[in-house]
KOLGU-434170 format. One line per 2 residues: number of its first residue (from 1); their letters; for each residue x, y, z of C-alpha. Coordinates in pm, 1 decimal. Layout:
// residues N
NUM = a = X,Y,Z  ... $
***
This chain:
// residues 80
1 = ms = -3634.7,4278.5,5370.4  -3991.4,4448.7,5300.5 $
3 = di = -4043.7,4820.7,5266.0  -4186.6,4798.8,5623.5 $
5 = lt = -3886.7,4615.8,5756.9  -3647.8,4835.5,5606.2 $
7 = hl = -3829.1,5122.3,5750.1  -3891.6,4982.1,6093.5 $
9 = qq = -3520.0,4913.6,6102.7  -3400.4,5299.0,6080.8 $
11 = if = -3670.6,5352.4,6343.6  -3539.2,5088.0,6560.9 $
13 = rd = -3167.6,5262.1,6513.5  -3277.5,5562.1,6582.5 $
15 = vl = -3492.5,5497.5,6899.9  -3227.6,5244.8,7061.1 $
17 = dd = -2966.4,5445.7,6926.6  -2797.9,5148.2,6762.8 $
19 = pr = -2677.2,5182.6,6430.0  -2575.0,4865.8,6359.0 $
21 = lq = -2896.6,4712.5,6513.3  -3033.1,4467.8,6243.5 $
23 = it = -3405.3,4334.5,6279.6  -3600.3,4068.6,6147.0 $
25 = re = -3952.2,3948.3,6171.5  -3848.6,3713.6,6454.3 $
27 = ss = -3716.2,3997.6,6650.7  -3859.6,4096.9,6997.2 $
29 = aq = -3836.8,4269.6,7339.3  -3642.6,3955.2,7438.4 $
31 = tv = -3406.1,3927.0,7151.9  -3307.4,4311.8,7098.9 $
33 = kd = -3079.5,4480.5,7359.3  -3240.5,4779.0,7525.7 $
35 = wd = -3585.2,4698.8,7412.8  -3765.3,4757.6,7714.9 $
37 = sl = -4108.9,4903.0,7854.4  -4000.0,5272.9,7772.3 $
39 = ah = -3795.8,5175.2,7435.2  -4141.2,5009.5,7368.3 $
41 = in = -4377.4,5350.8,7403.7  -4108.4,5539.5,7186.1 $
43 = lv = -4119.2,5297.0,6946.5  -4480.7,5258.4,6901.4 $
45 = sa = -4484.5,5651.3,6910.0  -4239.8,5682.9,6635.8 $
47 = ie = -4418.1,5412.3,6408.5  -4732.0,5566.4,6447.0 $
49 = qe = -4586.9,5914.1,6387.3  -4394.1,5792.0,6080.4 $
51 = fq = -4645.4,5586.0,5889.2  -4950.0,5804.3,6019.5 $
53 = ir = -5140.0,5528.3,6187.5  -5259.1,5465.7,6548.1 $
55 = fa = -5226.2,5140.3,6750.2  -5501.9,5057.4,6991.5 $
57 = lg = -5376.6,4934.2,7340.1  -5529.1,4588.3,7302.3 $
59 = el = -5349.0,4535.7,6946.9  -5027.8,4605.9,7106.1 $
61 = ae = -5086.9,4393.7,7397.3  -5119.9,4082.0,7123.0 $
63 = lk = -4800.2,4130.5,6927.9  -4534.6,3878.1,6986.8 $
65 = nv = -4239.0,4021.5,6764.3  -4168.6,4261.5,6460.7 $
67 = gd = -4345.7,4012.8,6209.0  -4678.5,4083.4,6405.2 $
69 = mi = -4639.1,4419.2,6428.4  -4563.8,4443.2,6041.8 $
71 = dl = -4868.6,4248.0,5979.5  -5074.7,4477.6,6166.1 $
73 = me = -4924.4,4770.5,6009.8  -4994.2,4620.2,5657.9 $
75 = qk = -5393.1,4594.0,5741.6  -5420.7,4905.4,5913.0 $
77 = la = -5209.1,5081.8,5579.9  -5436.6,4898.2,5340.6 $
79 = vr = -5722.6,5053.7,5508.2  -5605.5,5422.1,5460.9 $
***
């Protein structure tokens, strides 16, 4: 498990209030219980705060799963 995925695991558990939640690069709103539009906003906000990055709305619209999010995060973290 990558460092980012490991870190995201805890954020997802906190935001979705599920201490046993297991996410993978393939996880998406369709496969994770309680990941609805409100939870998505809270997840994005928590991720932005924790990693000190900002997502553009267009970037978020293109994400299909956690793996896409990690790839985008790695790009943003690399240019900091």
